[in-house]
LOPA-739380 format. One line per 4 residues: their letters; for each residue z, y, x of C-alpha. Coordinates in nm, 2 decimals. Each point is the difference from the previous one (the first is absolute). Layout:
<recs>
a	Z,Y,X; ...
</recs>
This chain:
<recs>
msst	2.72,3.66,5.37; 0.10,-0.34,-0.12; 0.33,-0.19,-0.02; 0.12,-0.33,-0.12
vkls	0.17,-0.06,-0.34; 0.19,-0.32,-0.05; -0.04,-0.15,-0.35; 0.16,-0.31,-0.15
ielk	-0.23,-0.29,-0.06; 0.03,0.06,-0.38; -0.09,0.37,0.03; -0.30,-0.08,0.23
ehle	-0.12,-0.24,-0.26; 0.02,0.27,-0.27; -0.19,0.23,0.23; -0.27,-0.26,0.05
rlra	-0.03,-0.05,-0.38; -0.05,0.37,-0.04; -0.27,0.00,0.27; -0.17,-0.29,-0.17
qfli	-0.01,0.19,-0.33; -0.18,0.28,0.18; -0.23,-0.25,0.17; -0.10,-0.15,-0.34
kgkk	-0.10,0.35,-0.11; -0.22,0.04,0.31; 0.24,0.21,0.22; 0.11,-0.16,0.32
lkqe	0.32,0.16,0.13; 0.20,-0.06,0.32; 0.38,-0.04,-0.05; 0.05,0.34,0.16
elle	-0.24,0.16,-0.25; 0.17,-0.16,-0.30; 0.34,0.12,0.13; -0.13,0.35,0.04
ilig	-0.12,-0.01,-0.36; 0.34,-0.12,-0.12; 0.19,0.26,0.19; -0.24,0.26,-0.13
igei	0.07,-0.11,-0.36; 0.37,0.03,0.08; -0.05,0.36,0.13; -0.22,0.10,-0.30
spil	0.22,-0.16,-0.26; 0.36,-0.02,0.11; 0.11,-0.09,-0.35; -0.20,-0.33,0.02
lere	0.15,-0.07,0.34; 0.35,0.08,-0.12; -0.05,-0.24,-0.29; -0.10,-0.28,0.23
iyql	0.29,0.07,0.24; 0.24,0.00,-0.30; -0.12,-0.34,-0.11; 0.07,-0.14,0.35
lphn	0.36,0.11,-0.02; 0.27,-0.25,-0.09; 0.10,0.01,-0.37; 0.34,0.16,0.06
eqvk	-0.16,0.29,0.19; -0.26,0.04,-0.29; 0.29,0.02,-0.25; 0.18,0.26,0.22
iled	-0.31,0.22,0.01; -0.04,-0.03,-0.38; 0.37,0.08,-0.06; -0.04,0.33,0.18
tfdf	-0.05,0.25,-0.28; -0.10,0.37,0.02; 0.12,0.27,-0.23; -0.30,0.23,-0.06
gvss	0.21,0.23,-0.21; -0.19,-0.06,-0.32; 0.24,0.04,-0.29; -0.21,-0.16,-0.28
eati	-0.35,-0.10,-0.08; -0.04,0.31,-0.21; 0.06,0.23,0.30; -0.20,-0.19,0.27
dddk	-0.29,0.26,0.00; 0.25,0.29,0.01; 0.19,-0.16,0.28; -0.31,-0.10,0.20
ygn	-0.23,0.31,-0.06; 0.26,0.26,-0.09; -0.14,0.08,-0.35
</recs>
C-alpha cells in the first residue's frame, strides 16, 4: 500500500542529497526506500529521533524542556549507589 507524502522543496532537496550519497557508494535507492530506512532508524533509536526533533523546536521551547528538572531522590554523591541499588 502506498500513499503520498508532501515535502517542502527544501526537505525534498535534503532527501535527494541523501539519495546521492548512497548512489556514490553504489546503492541506488528510491525515495520510498530511503524514507523507510529513515523511519526504521527512528524506530530503532528513538533517542536519535528525539534529539533531531528537539533541534527543530524554537529556542523558547528548547529552554522550556531544559528547565524541567526531575528530583531523583538522591541525597548526595556519596549515597548514589545506596539510593539506586539499595546497598
